[in-house]
N, C-alpha and C positions, 0 to 999 in steps of 0.2 A: 719696215718702218712703222706701219700701222700697229703691229703687235707690240712694239716698244712703247707706243703712245698709250695703249690701254693698260699696260702692266701697272703703272702708278695708280690708276683708277681702281683696279681690282685690289691692289695692295692696301690702299687707303680704306676701302670699304671692309676688307677682311680684318684690318686692324681694329676698326670700330666694333665689329662683331666679337672679336676675341677679347677686347677690353671689357665689354658688357658681361661676357661669360666669366671673365677673370673674377669679377666681383660677385656674380651670381652663383657660380659653381661651388664656392667654398662655404656658403652659408647654410645654416640649419643642419640637417643630418641626412642619413641615408633614407631614401624612399623605400617602401616595402617591396616594390618591384625590383629595385636595385639590389636589395638583399637576396631576393630569389635568384637573380641572374648571376650574382657572385657565388651563390651556393652551388648552382649547377656547374659552375666552372671547376668545382672541386670533384665533380663526378663526370668527367668528359665522356661523351658518348655521341652516337650519330643522331640522337633525337631525344626529345623530352615530351612529356604529356602536353605542355602548354605551347611549345614553339620548337622550331628546328634548332640545330646545334650551333650556329655561328656565334650567337651572343655568348655562349659558354666559352668558346675558343678566345674571343676577344677579352672576356673576363679573366681568363687564365693569363693572357698576355699582360693585362693590366696589373694583376696580382704579382707577376714576376718582376715587372718594372717598378711598381709603386707600392707594393704590399696592399693592404686594404685601406687605401687613401681615398678620401672623398674627391679631392681635386684630381688625383691621378686617374681615377675611374671615369670621372666625368669629362676628362680630356678627349676620350675617343668619340663620344657622340658630338662633342663640340667641333672636333676636326671633321667629322662627317658633314656637319652643318656648314663649316667653312668650305668644304669641297662642293657643296650644293651651290653656294654663292658664286664660287669661281666658275663652275660649269655653266651656271645661268648666264654669266657675263660672256663666257666663251661661245655659248650658243647664239647669243645676240650677234657676236662678231661673225660667226659662221653663216648666219642668215643674211649677211651683207650690211650689218649695222656698223656705224663708226663710233667714235668716242662717246657721244651723247647717248646712243642706244645702249652701249655697254654700261655706262654709268646708271642709266635709268633701270636697266635690268637688275643690276646689283642693288639699287635702292629698293626695288620691289621685294626682293628676297630679304633684305634687311628689315623692311617695314612690315613683313608678314608676321604678325605677333605670335601666332601659334608656334612658329619655328623656334622661338626662344625657349619655350617649354619643351618642345620636341628634342632640341639639341642640348638640353641640360641633363635630362635623366638618362641613366644607363639602361636603355631599353632598345629593342629591335627597331623602333619607329624611326630613329634618326638614320640608321643604316638602310632601312627600307626606302626612305626618301632619297638617300644618296644613290642607291642602285637604280631606282626609277630615273633619276635625273641623268645619271651616267649613261643609262640605256638610251634615253632620248638624244643625248649628245652624240652617241655613236651612230644612231639612226641618221641624224642630220649630216654627220661626217660622211656616211656612206652615200647619202643622196648627192652630196657635193662632189665626191670623188669616184664613187662606184668601185672602190677598192674592197676586195673580198675580206681583207684583214679586219676591216671595221665590222663586217657582218659576223665574222667568227668571234670577234671580241664581244659582240652583242650577245651571242649564245653563252659565252662564259659568264658575262654579267648576269644574264637571266638565271643561270644555274646557281651562282653565288647568292643572288637575291632570294631564290627559293630556299636556300639553306639558312636564310635569315628570317624570312616571314612569308607565309603562304599567300599573302595578298599579291605577290609577284605573279601569280597565275592570272589575276585579273589584268595586270599590266600586259602580260604576254598575249592575252586574248585581244586586248585593245590594239596592240601592235600588229597582230596577225590580220585583223580586220582592216586596219589602216593601210597596210601594205597592198591590199587589193586595189587601193586607189592611187598607188604609185605606178605611173606609166601603164595603167590598165592591168595591173596584176602581173606585169612581165616578170617580176622577180620570182614568182612561183614556178617559173620554168627553169630556174637556176638551181643547180645541185648544191650551191653554197648555202642557200637558205636552209636546206634540209640538213646539211652538215652542221650549221649553226644550231639547229634544233636538237640534233643528236648530242652535241657538246653540252647544251643545257641539261638534257635528260641524264647524261652520264654523270655530270657534276652533282645533280640532285639525287641520283639513284641510291646512294647509301642511306639517305634519310628515308626514302620510300621503302627500302627493305626493312629498316628499323621499325617503321610504322606497321608494316605487315607482320613482322615478328611479334609485335606487342598488341596485336588485335586492333589496329587502327585507332589509337586513342584520340586522334584528331577529330573524329566524328563525335566521340563522347564529349570532348571539350566544346565543340561547336554546338552540340545539343544543350549543354549547360549554359553556354554564353547566350544562346537564343532564348532560353527560358528566363534567365536572370536579367538580361540587358536588351538584346535586340528585338524581342517580341514586343516590348513596351515602347519601342520607338515609333513616334507618329510618322506616317508615310511622307509627310511634307517636311519633317524635321531635318532630314539629310540635305534637302535642297535649300531650306531656309537658313541653315547654318552657314552656307557658303556666302550669304548676304551680310554676314556680320562684319566683314572687312570690305566695305564697298569700293574703296579706291584701288586696292590691288586687284579686286575682282574685275573692275572696269578695264584695267590694263590687260588682264588675261582674256577678257571678251574681245577687246580690240585685237589682240594677237590671234584669237580664233577667227575673227572676221578676216584678218590679213591673210592667213594661210589658206583659207577656203575661197575667198572672193577676189583677192587682189592679184595682179599680174606678177609683181616682183617677189611675192612670197608663195605663189601657188605650188611651186615644186615641193614645198613642205606640207602639202595638204594631208598627207598620210599621218603626220603628227597630230593635226587638228582632228581628224577622224578618230584616231586612237583616243584622244582626250575625251571626245564625246561618248565613245563606246564605253570607256572606263567609267565615266560619270553615270551613264545609264545603267550599267551592270551593277555598280555599287548601290545605286538607288533601289533597284529591283531586289537586291539581296539584303536590303535594310542594313547596310554597313554603317559603322560609326562615321560621323562626318569627317573626322581627322584622317581617316584612311585615304581620302581623296586628295589631301593636301600635297601628297608627293607628286601629283600631276601638274601642279601649278607652275613650277619654274620654267618649263619649256614654253608655256604660253606667256609668262612674264617676258621672256626673251623676245618672242615674236611680237608681242605688244609694244615693247620698247623700240624695236626696229620700225614698226608701223608708225608710231608716234614721231620718231625722228624723221621718217619720210614725209609725214604731213607738215612738219615744221622745218623743212629743209631751207626755206627762205627766211624763217624767223627762228633760228636755232636757240636763242635764249629762252624761248618758251619751254624747252625741255627741262630747264632748271625750275621753272614755275611748277610744272607737273611733278617733278621730283619733290619739291617742297610740300605740295598739296598731299602727296602720298605719305611722306615721312613725318612731317610735323604733328599731325593729329594723333599718331600712335605713341608719341613719347610719354604722355601721362600714364599709359597703360603698361609700360615696360615693367614697373615694380610688381604688377599683378601677374605678369607672365613668367618672371624669373626673379628669384629672391636676392636682388641687389642691395636690399635694405636689411639691417638687423631686425629681429622680430619685433622689438618694441617700437621701432620707427615704422615698420611695415603696418603694424596695428593702428598707429596714429594716422599714417598716410591713407589707409583704407577706411578710416573712421569706424573701426570695429569696437564693440563694447563687450564687457563681461556680462554673462547671463547670471541667473539666480544662483547657479552652482559655482560661480567664479571661473567658468570656462569661457574661452574665446573661440568662436566658430570660424576657423580659417577655411579657405578653399580646400577641396579634397586633396590636391597634390601637396600643398604646404602642410596640411594637418598630418599627412602620411609620412612626414619627415620627423615627427616628434614622438617621444615616448619610448623608443626602442632602447636607448641607453639605460633608462631607468628600469625597464623590464629586466634587462640583462643583469644589472647590478643587484636587483632583488633576488633573482634566481641564483646568482653567485653567492649571496649571503646565506641563502637556504642551503645551498650545496656545501658551503664551508662549515655550516653548523652540524653536518653529519659526521659520524666517526670515520676514520680512515677506511675501515672495512666497508662501511655503507657507501662511501664515495666510490670505492672500487666496483660496487655492484649497483650503481644508481643509473637511472634512465631519466632524461629530460624529455618530456612529451609536450610538444607545442600544438596548439589547436589549428593554426593556419600557417601558410608559408611565410608571412611577414614575421611572425613571432619565431618560427623555426629559423628563418634566415638571420634574424637578429642574434639568436643564440649561437648560430654557426659562425657568423662573420664578426660580430662585435664581441662575442664570448671568447674569441681566440686569444685576446689579450689577458683574459682572466684564467685561461687554461681550462675552460669548461669542456666536458665531453661533447661530442657531436649530438645534436638533438635528433629526435624522431618526430615525424608528423604524418598524418594520414591525408594531408592536403596536397593535391597535385603531384608533381614529380617527387616530392619527398616520400610519398608512399613507395616509390620504386626502390628506395634505398633501405627499406626494411625497418624492423622493429627493434633492432639492437639486441640487447640481452634479455631474452625471454624469461630468464630466471632471476632478474634483478630483484633485490630486496626492497629497494626504495624507488618510487617513481615521483619525480617533481613535475606536476602538471601546470602548464601555463596557458591560460585562456580557455581551457575546456569547461563546458557548462557542467553544473552539478549532476544533471542526469547522466552525462557521459561518464564521469569519473565513478559515480556510485554504481553504474552498470558493470564496471570492470573490476572495482576493488571493494574489499570488505572494510578496510580501514581508510578513512578519508579525513584529513585534517586541513581546514582552511587556514592558511597562513596570513593572507592579506588580499584585499580588493584593491587592485592597482588603478589609480586615477592619474590623469595628467591634464594640465590646463589647456594645452594646445592640441593634443593628440586627436585623431579622428575618432568619431563616436564609437566605432567598432572596437577600438583599442582603449576605451575609457571605461573603467568599472569592471575590468576583467579579473577573474579569480586566480589565485596562486595556491595550489594544494600540495601537500605531501601525502602520498598514497602508498599503501602496503597491502599485501595479500591479494593477489589477483583472483577473481572469481571465474575467470574465463581462461580458455586455452589461448595464449597470446598469438601463436602462429595462425590459428583458425580465425580468431577475432580480426586479425590484420587482413588475412586473405579475403574475408567476406566483405571487406569494404571497397574492393576494387572499383565497383561500378558507381561509388559515391564519392570518389576522390575530389570532385569539383563541387560538392555540396557546401 
């Protein structure tokens, strides 16, 4: 009976989330990361330089079902986000919460503003958050039932999570420490815990072997990421970023208090310890703040149960708490997900044109503009070539965003597959080493003059909304290579993330 009562609550909250994404998912264009993830889906393998293989498999499924559709592709991270909301509500119920706890847990997930962005873009992030949440749900189910099936499924989820994003290792480390506090570590005497670990390892093994076969590009990527992004992170930035959403943070801290100190939630203490260990580990590793967001739903659930327990004699106060959590975030929704057309978004955010006539959008929004125009210009240059030159032409893009745009958006133009030395595109080679004509997109003058004797500037590409990196980029026609193309390509292996 209790299950039937919570279903309408979960359905209503899920409908609200899906409605917001319905309007947001179809606006603007592909993000550069989405273009990369769709591109790798055309080269299925057990791994890539930037990430494990699962995102490519999902991208292939998206392509088979919806072709290269913006809405179709973004459906999958949105469904992952919907799954997180549902699991958060179910965790509240598993922890002993009733209707109001389930409702409040769902409200917290809905009101957590970063989730709108995370569940919009076709990236591993949404699926990472889903696997973390599903893993915590299975942990709670196991604590409640002690059925080994939940423990074995936990291993499967951990393995699949590792095939999606390596941050699952931190989650696994947190769970391993947390389980030491479950009945004084009794579970470590059970063979089923180790069978669960073996399942996770076997699922992940193909990607590990791929990494070994390709000289562990994971470490090269991490080194590049550390130099460009992580090393510049202030030690306190990770912690301070968690304070930007104070109301949901308070609920999660109440949940942490509940599982560690209260009698009715103490059986879930291992989840709270895991939460703390994950937080500390990510802080020490100088992780990006959003990596930790995947850990919040389990504490949202625990916090909702604790709040419901406090207000059991005044149940209507649960709705006051829900309003305090949800209402303040409403004005920020258009900033998190593009529910407004670009002109209305600019007016809403009170943005103005600068001296160059450009509008500085936030990074994610700016990264959704300019790609169509780039591809159209490349196509016009390609069509200007003679039929013989088209047969022997190579399109060389500077970065994975430009290469992904040519690959995915260029499909409708019939453009040949591009080459790029950036990231995983380097793996797929240099194309025709004997090409008569090379169309260079985004490469700097020094790069093209180093490789070719004849270099003709066609156009400097600008865009009003595009990110600065993609504004003012050159488009060249190049002929007569001065270097041996295979050697030039191979020598760049250690610089693919430059």
